C-alpha positions, 0 to 999 in steps of 0.5 A, a space after each residue: 500499500 502507499 503510506 505517504 499520507 500517514 507518515 507524519 503521525 508515526 514517530 511513537 513508541 511501540 510499547 503501548 498495549 492494545 487497551 492503552 495500558 503499558 504491558 510488562 516488558 523484558 529487555 529481550 537480552 539473554 545474558 547467557 548468549 554473551 561472553 562478557 570475558 571478551 572486550 567490546 572494543 576488541 571483538 564485539 561479535 564475541 562479546 555479544 554472541 559468544 555464549 550462544 556460539 559456545 552453546 550451539 556447536 556445529 553438528 554434522 548436519 550443518 555447514 553454518 548454524 546461526 540465529 537465522 538458521 535456528 528460527 528456520 528450523 523451528 519453523 520447519 518443525 512447525 511446518 512438519 506438523 502442519 503438513 503431516 496432520 494434513 497428510 494424515 487426513 482423508 483429503 478430497 482428491 485434487 484439493 490443496 490439502 491432497 496436493 500437500 499430502 501427495 507431495 510430502 508422501 512421495 518425498 518420504 516413500 524411500 521404499 518406492 524411491 530405492 526400488 525405482 533406482 534411476 528408472 524415473 530418468 531412464 527414458 529421458 537419458 535414452 532420448 538424449 542417446 538417440 538424438 541424431 543431430 544438434 537440432 534434435 538435441 536442442 529441441 530435447 534440451 528445451 523440453 527438459 529445461 521446461 521441466 526444470 533442468 538447468 543448462 546453457 541459459 534461462 529466461 524469466 519474466 519480471 518488471 522491465 527495469 526501465 518501464 517498471 509498469 510492464 513485465 519483460 522477458 529476460 534471458 540470463 546466463 546459466 549452465 554451471 553446475 558448481 554455480 560460480 564461475 570462480 570454481 572453474 577458473 581459480 587456480 588456488 589449491 583449495 579451488 583446484 581440489 574442489 574441481 577434482 572432487 567435482 570430476 569424481 562426483 560426475 564420474 560416480 554418477 555417470 557410472 551409477 546411471 550406467 552411461 559408461 563402465 570403463 574408467 578411462 572412457 568415463 574420465 575422458 567424458 568427464 573431462 570433456 563436460 568439465 571443459 565445456 563448462 569451463 568455456 561457459 564459465 569464461 564467458 559468464 559474468 561474475 557475481 559482482 558484474 551481475 550487480 550492475 543493472 545497466 550493464 545487464 540490460 539489453 532490450 530488443 524486439 523478438 525479431 531483433 533477437 532472432 537476428 542478433 543470435 541466429 544460432 538458437 531456435 528461439 521460436 521452438 525454445 519459447 514455444 516449448 515452454 508455453 511462451 507464445 507471442 513474445 514481443 520484446 526481451 532483454 538479453 542480460 549478457 549478450 557475449 555469453 549467448 554468443 558463446 553459447 551459439 559458438 560452443 553449440 556449433 563447434 562442440 562434438 555432438 557426443 560432448 553436447 549429449 554428455 553435458 545435457 545428460 549431466 545436467 539431467 542426472 545432477 538435477 535429479 540426483 537429490 530426488 531419486 534413490 538413496 545412493 544418488 542422493 548420498 553422492 550429491 550430498 558428498 559433493 555439494 554438502 561435504 566438499 563445497 560446504 563442509 557438512 558431514 551429514 545430510 538432512 533427515 528425509 522429513 526436512 527434505 520432504 518439507 522443503 520440497 513441499 514448500 518449493 512446490 506449494 509454498 503459499 498453500 503451506 504458508 496459509 496453514 502456517 499463518 492461520 496457526 502461528 501468526 497473531 494479528 497483533 504481531 502484524 499490527 505492531 510490525 506495521 507500526 514499526 515500519 512506519 516509524 522506521 520510515 520517519 527516521 529514514 526521512 530524518 537521516 536523509 535531511 541530515 546529510 550535508 553531502 546531498 543536495 536539496 533537490 536530490 533529498 526532495 526526490 529521495 523523500 518522494 521515493 520513501 513515501 512511495 514505498 509499498 509495505 508488505 507485512 506477514 502474508 499476501 492479501 491474495 493467495 496463489 491459486 494451485 488448482 492446475 498443478 497436478 501432484 501424484 505418487 511419484 516424487 520425481 514426476 512431482 518435482 517436474 510438475 511443479 517446475 512446469 506449473 511454475 513456468 506456466 503460471 509465470 507466463 500466464 500472469 506476466 507475459 506481455 502483461 502489466 506488473 502486479 504489485 500484489 505478488 509476493 517474492 517470498 512465502 509467509 514462512 520464510 525467515 528473511 525479508 527483501 526490498 524489490 527496486 522495480 516495485 519499490 517494495 519492502 516485504 517482511 514475511 510472518 516467518 521472521 517476525 519472531 525472536 531473535 528478530 522480533 519479540 512482542 514482550 521485549 522493549 523498544 531497545 531490543 526490537 529496534 536493535 533487531 527487527 528495526 535494523 532489518 527494516 532499515 536494512 531493507 529500506 536502505 536497499 532503496 538507496 544503496 549502490 543499486 537501489 539508488 538508481 531506481 526511481 519511486 516508480 521502480 524505473 532505472 534512471 538517474 535521479 541524483 544530481 552529478 555532484 550527489 552521485 560523486 559524493 555518494 560513490 566516494 563514500 561507498 568506496 570507503 565501505 568497499 575498501 574497508 571490507 576488502 581488507 578483511 581476511 576471512 581465511 588465511 590468504 582469502 579476503 572478503 569481496 568488498 564490491 560484491 558485498 557493497 549493497 548489503 553492507 551499505 544496507 546494514 550501515 543504513 539500517 543501523 543508522 535509521 533504526 537507532 534514529 527511530 529508537 531515539 525518537 521512541 525514547 523521546 516520545 515515551 521516556 518512561 517506556 523501557 523494560 522492567 529492571 532485571 539483571 540484563 538492565 545493567 546494560 543501558 538501552 543503547 547498549 541493548 540496541 547493539 547487543 540485539 543487532 549482534 545477536 541476529 548474526 550469532 553463529 558458527 560456520 565451517 571453513 569450506 562454507 566461508 570460502 563458498 559464501 565469500 566467492 558467491 554471497 553478496 552478504 558479508 559473513 555474520 561475524 563481519 556484519 557485526 565487526 565490520 559494520 559497527 566500527 562505522 557507527 558513532 553511536 556504538 562508540 558512545 554506547 560502549 565507551 570505545 576509544 582509540 586504544 581499542 582494536 576495533 577503533 576506526 578514526 572518525 575521518 576513516 568511517 563510512 559516512 552515508 546515512 
């Protein structure tokens, strides 16, 4: 909704109960989660979260486990109960309840899955084998992609970033099973070892699927597929390069697409997906598509067959028998992330059911676990943060009045979504049966068809949610200028109905401010209030802004996350800026709340030995408490636009003046950063 007209009335505390009587409040801070033997100015992350991390050592199942993960796991237990209760009932055939039950039960039926072995993909493997030329193989590949099998490139339909009221078909690079180009191209010993393990993983499944039994022949086929993927990797843009929206936007007519890239049968490709009548497209990475054309033309048919076989086998390996799943986990779980034990089957079944019927499961979740009072209080909190962000905009001496005026227009135009959608997705056309792999494919097909039906050549629907209600996360979408906070995250340690403002502003308040600030980070600042990519800053403001963001980038580039491995300040720039802005804006809102209701605070407890300002920063750090394996540190540093949890605390707080004041941090403390060297954006 548009909240422009109600903002001036919302700079209030959140501590008044519905009947007007102040509720009994807690600090929200559990002293057991702290390590007070650590000095705040030496390692604030350890000081604020050391007790939690010590009491939550990594078990074999996890590569990383933190506050986020703990809440997600708690949600998963609740979802399991809801789904299993649904599955235990007599449901009307074809009903949503029946589809949830069928999906879950097919994932849990290990007896059938192991008896079927590789049979569910045998027909497709045979079809690939029988292809007699590249044209036929491309048609088969396109059909497999329509069933959810990755490879070469993909497409999606979403808002045109320069005409945000309309949707646009967008073609994007793809095709790398290891996901990130660095894994194919880096030459350090750790990455080289991962590539060798990848080859062993591929060889093992080639043998298991009886494609080849001779070791030398298998090795040759594996080398050829890896070489093919490596050529795709060379042409791929890095995760950092993909953050540049302008450089990844190349709009053209459908006829121009066919002329520009004649080596691809676009007519068949789109028709097999059900996308008929395509008028315009954006080719995100033209040089990548040119490489695909070249590779398809010049690579032997046998190698192309093996590449597509491999995409199929890898995609299916998590959904067939236990042996294939074990080999998949050995590589992606253990080698890539350091996990020692796979998730139990019920967790995988819950995830698959959510993946296929996310909002249907979410509707069950909201009905049982999300109180209306939580939505009301959260909505109020969001409004308070908007007021605070407006104040922070006005306070910046590096921003001109003209840019500030447009920034306020954008802030006032935010669409705010809290808890769950007003309109639920309709799954009536999704057919779910007893075969797990067929269900996975059916869900993929339905998802594409649903996207095409609702978006192809149609206006953008701003009521659509990009996360399910049970998701423990939040987002900002620049093309709709919306911020969204699903019900799943509106629980401790993020949001506590029983805790005072110091806690809630420090935890969920910073999350809200983080998402709002995305509208003004190095990417979001390039989109106007209507979601269009255009320059609305003055030239001087843009220069001032970029100079300040470079301080953030350079600071994180110097953080050594593992011996010889440094954080990627450019990749994580947007998220780090949003953390910085979230802290500044939430602290401003907290000060506003204190001024409005000076007596509204937690009852005196042992945790109250910390001032409200100190509890604000303790609550923020507590959100990022967690343990992580070295393999996962390397994985996330290469691919994740978010900094590691430790550095979202120890890397962010040294740039917040209020943190220095709250804990008396001085230049003698190791975390001290001279004021002239701190990030000064919001």
